[in-house]
N, C-alpha and C positions, 0 to 999 in steps of 0.2 A: 836226630838233627841232620838235615840235608845240607851239605856244603856244595854249592853250585858255582861253577866257573862260567863267566860271561866274557865275551870278546868285544872290545871296543873297535878294534881293527886287527888285521893279521899281525901277530907278534905282540899285541898289547891286551892283556886280560886282567880281570879282577874277579873277586869272589864275594858271595853273600851266603850267610847261614840262615836257614829257614826251618823252624820247628816242623817236624813231620805232621803234627796235627793241623798246621796252617796250610801246608802245601797242597793245593788243589790240582794243579797240573804242571807239567814240564813239556811244552809242545816243541818237538823236534821233527825233522823230516823223517818220513817213513823210509825204511831200507829193507831190501830182501836179501842182503848179504852178497849180492852178485854185482861186480863191476865188470862190464864188458871190455874186451880188448879195444883200446881207444882208437887205433887206426882202423880196425876192422869194422867197428860200428858205423864209422863215417862212410867207408867204402860200401858197406851193405845198403846204407840209405841211398847212396848215389846209384848203386846198381839196381835198386828196386824202388824207384820213386813212386809217390802216391799221386795219382791223377794226371800224370804226364808220362811221355816216353823218357828214356834216359837222356841226360843232358847232351851227350855227343850226337844223339839222334835228332835232337831238336835244332841244332845249329847248322849253319852253312858256312863254307870257307870265306865267302865274300862279306860276312857280317862283322860288325864291331860289337864289343861286349863291355858292359859296365857291371862291376860287382860292388854292391853296396855293403858296407861293413859298419857296425855300430862302434861307439867310441869307448874311451877308457873307463867310463862309469859303468859299463856293462862287462860281464866276465866272459862273453862269448870267445871261445878259443879259436879265433880266426887263423892264427898262425898254424894250427893243426889242420884246419879245414881247407884253407885256400890252396895248398899244393895239390890236394886230391881233386878239387874242383878244376883247377887250371890244367891238370893232366888230361881231363876229359874235354875241356875246351880246346886244347891243342890237338887232341885226337881228331877233332872235327876240322882241322886244317887252319885254325885261326892263329895268326902270328902275334908275337908279343906286343908289337906296336899298335895292334887293334884292340888291346885290352887295357882298361883303366880300373883302378880301385877308387871308389868314392866313399869317403868317410861321411856316413849319414848321421850327422850330429844334431839335426834340428837347430835349435837356438842355443845349444851348448857352445862353449868356447872351442876354437880349433885345438887340435892335439899337439903336444910338444913332440919334438923329434924322438926323444926317449920313449914316449908313449906310443908313437907310431911303430917304432922298431919292436917294442914289446908286443904290440897288438898283431902286427903283420908278419914279423920275422924279418931279419936283416936282408935275406936274399930277395924277398918279394918287395920290400921297401925300395931296394936299389934297382930292381929289374923292371918295375912297371911304373907308369905314371900314376901318382897318387894325388887325388883332389882332396885337399884338407884346408877349407877356407871358412871364414866367418860367413854366416848366412846373409849378412848385410852386404857382402861383396859379390854375391852371386848374380847371375843373369837368369831370370825366371821366364818361363813360357806359360801363357794363359791357355788353359784347356776348357774354358767355360766354367760352369758351376754344377754342383750336385743338385738333386731334386729339392734338397732342403735349403739351398741358397749359398752353400759354402763355395767361395771362389777356388778354382783349382789352378794354382800357380806352382810349377815344379821346375827345379833346376834344369837348365837347358842341357847340361852335360848328361843328365839322365834321360830326359825326354827324347833327345835326338840320337841316342844310341840304339842300335838295332835290337839288341838282346839284353835283358835286364835280369840280373841274379841278385838276391839279397840273402845275407848270412846274418842270423840273429839268434837270440836266446829267449826261451819261454819261461818267464817268472810272473808272479802276480804284478799287475800294473794298475795304477790309480785311475787313469782315464781311459784305458783300453781293455780292462778286464785282465788281459794277459799280454806280455810282451811278444815280440816276434811277428811273423806274418806281414800283413800290410802296413804295420806300424813303421817299417823301415822306409816306406815312401812318405807317409804322413805320420809324424812330422819330420822324419829323417831327411827328406830332400825337398821340402816345400818352403814357400816364402813365408815371411812374417804374417802377411794378410791371411793366408790359408791356415797357418798354425794358430794364429789368434782366434780365428773363428772356431776351429776344432776344439781348442782348449776351453773356450767359453761355452761352447755347446756341451762339452763333456761335464762341465760344472753344473749346468742348469737343467739339462733334459732328463736326468735320471739320478736319484740319490746315489752318492758315491759308494755307500756300503752295499748297494745292490750291484754296482758295476764291477767292483773288484772280485776277481775269481770267477767271472762268467765269460764265456766265449761269445755269446750272442747278446750284445747290448747295443744301444743306439750309437754311442761314439764309435764302436768297432765297425758297425755297418757303414758309417761314413768313411772310415779308413779303407774298408774293402772296396767301396764304390770308386774311390779315387785311385787306388792301386789298379783296379780294372781299367779305368780310363787311361792311365799312364801306360799300362801294358807290362805289368810285372810278370815275367815269364817263368821264374823258377826260384824257389827258396830252399835254403838249408837251415833248419831250426834245431837247436839243441835243448836238451833238458839235462841239468847237472845237479849233483848233490852239493852239500856245503863245502866240500873239499875240492870242488871244481872238477870232479870226475864226470865224464860223460856217462849218463845212464841211458840215453836214447838220442838218436838223430833221425830227423824226419825231413825228407827232401821231396820236391815236386811242386804241385799246384799251391798257390799262396793261401788258399782257403782250406782245401782238403788236407794237405799235409799239416797245416797249422792245427786243424781240429784234432788230428791224431797226437800231435805233440802236447796239446792241452790235456788230453785224456791222461797221459802219463804224468804231466806236471801236477794235475789235480790229485792223483794218488800220492805223489811224493810230498807235496807242499801244503795241502789242505788237511789239517789235522783235527780229528774229533776231540772235543773236550767235554767233561761232564756238566759244566755250567760256566757261566761267566764269573770271573774273579771279582772280589772286592778290591784287591790291590793287584795290579799287573806290573811285573818287571819285564821290560822289553829292551833289547839292544837293537839299535838301528842297523847294525852290521848286516849285510855288506854295503848298505847305503849310508856309510859313515862319514863321507867327505864333508858334507855341509847340510843345511836344512833344505836346500833346493831338492836334494835327493832324500833327505831324512824325513820329509813330510810323508813319504810313502809308508814307511813302517809305522809312523805315528798314526796315520789314518787306519792302516790295517789293524793296529792294536785295539782299536775300539770295538772290533768284533769279539774281543776276548775279555772285556771288562764291563761290568754292569754300569748303568747310568747312576751317577752319584758316587762312583768308585774313585780310585786314585791310580794314576799311571806313574811309574818310575821309568823315565826314558833315558837310556844311555846313548849319547851321541858324541863320538870323538870330536868332530867339528873342526878338523885341521884347516879347512878352507872357509870357515866362518858360516854366515848365513847363505851366501850365494856365490861362493868361489867358482863353482862349476859353470855358472851362468851370470857373470858379473853385470851384464847389460841390464839385468832385471832387478838388481839389488835395491835401487831407489824405490821402485814400485812395491817390492816385497816389504820393505821396512815401513813404508807409508801406510799400507792397508792391512797388515797382519792382525791388528787388534780391532778392526772395524767388524761390525756384524755382517753376516752374509747379505741381509736385506739392504744394508747401507752400501755395500760393495756393488750389488747389482743395480741399485739406484744410480750410483755414480757412473756405471757403464751406460745405463739408459739415458743419462743426461749428456753423454759424450765426453765425460771428463777424464776417462782413462785411455791413454794412448797405447800403453803397453799391456795388452790383454793377456799375453802369455805370462808376463810377470805377475799378473793378478791371479793366475791359476793357483799358485801356492797359498796366498792368503785366503782364497775362497774355500779351498779344501780344508784349510786350517780352521776357518770360521764355522764350517759345517759340523765339525765334531768336537771342538775344544770344550764347549760347555756341556757336553754329555757327562763329563766327569767333574768331580768336585775340585780336583787339583791335579796338575801334572808337575812332578818334581824332576828336574833335569840334572843328570850327572854327566859332566863333560870334561874333556881335557883341554879344550881350546876355545870354546865359545866364551866371549866376554860377558860380563854381567849385563851390559847394555843389550847384547844379543838375546840373552835369556829373558830380560824384561820385555823386549820387542815381541817375543813369542807369547808373553803372558804366563810364563812358567815360573815356578819357584825353583830353587837350586839346593843341592846338597853336595858336600865334598866327596862322598862315596855312596855306594849302594846301600851298605848296612845302615848308615845314618839316615838315608832317605826312607828305608823300610821302618825304622823306629819312628820317624816323623809320621808315616802313614798309620802305623799302629796307634799312635797317640790320638789320631783323629777318628779312626774307624773302630778302634778297640782291639784287644789282644786276640780275639777269636776270629778276626778277619781272615778270609780265605785268599791265598796268594797264588797267582799263576805266573809262570815264567815262559817267555819266548826268547831264546838266546840268539836267534837268527832272524830278527824281525823284518829285515828287508826283503826276504823271500819266503815268508811263512804266513799263511792264513789259518784261521781256525773256524770250526763250526761246532755248535752245540749238538752233541750226539742225541739222536732221538730213539 
């Protein structure tokens, strides 16, 4: 008998017992036993950038600088990275008042003061101007369109700054293949119109299960094209383990350095399994805040379960369905149970104003009916939230597993993904 511990969120765990004859796989990140010195791995990346000169060699004293940083939903250790980046910026002769930190939140809510201090560190929060605003309050500059017709509208604070640096983390991503790189510009610093078009394109131009875990996909190509137009000069991208230890840091050109980061991320986070499971137990952690984030591990999990199987989905859900992006809640609730075809038809008829908000229902609709049932185990989602998702519920994982066995039989093979928000699987060949 295997007793497996699962995490809802840091500090809150549960357990499930699975008979050895049923357990098909337990998919966790690969490790080689080596954790590099955390400050040194950042310095080494900055000292040996990929595809560019060193940062201090690229800058001039008369330039101003904007540093884009992701928000509280991402674990990027900006407070560790920023001092070392700023040290090199200052080495180039650039004063504090020519440097701004831009919170690249896309359509997420602005960060709280506590979140800013946690993300940036107290000294940087107090020493530098920090732009932390709702995207609806921003002033955007039009830079034309991409070849596919996406309008390029980017925050003026980014566009009109001489030198642009982006700090991000590389994990699987539902609409970009992988996080980091050019994604810090789109959707991080773009208008609703640009973000709407990107998210809609990501939903319809390529099947989502093909996009996740690939560097070169059609939505990413659009992001790269817009970052090129904006002039993203330098990135610092991290790859981390489940405990948020830096395993690798990659600095330099926003495509070349990102490719190297993805190579490491693939080795760490894309786990071979012997076959797809009949029953999959997956925790949404670390995308545990709400379903706006939780849809990612839910979609990722479908690579690990057979068609007609059952998913047991653990989601803490402290912020409900859309607490991280409350402006989209009405759209999410309205369309979650619509079919993908009906959702797309509503877009074609011009009935959907909030296309970013439709993103989650569209991804949800693409995969939900692959499985016979999804059983949600949650600490905070209300029954109306679970019903809005089309899920069943159970009070705990063990009860959910017994429910699944009752449907698929006691010989059903069970897979477990304990860190679903940053884990993909592939069937070993």
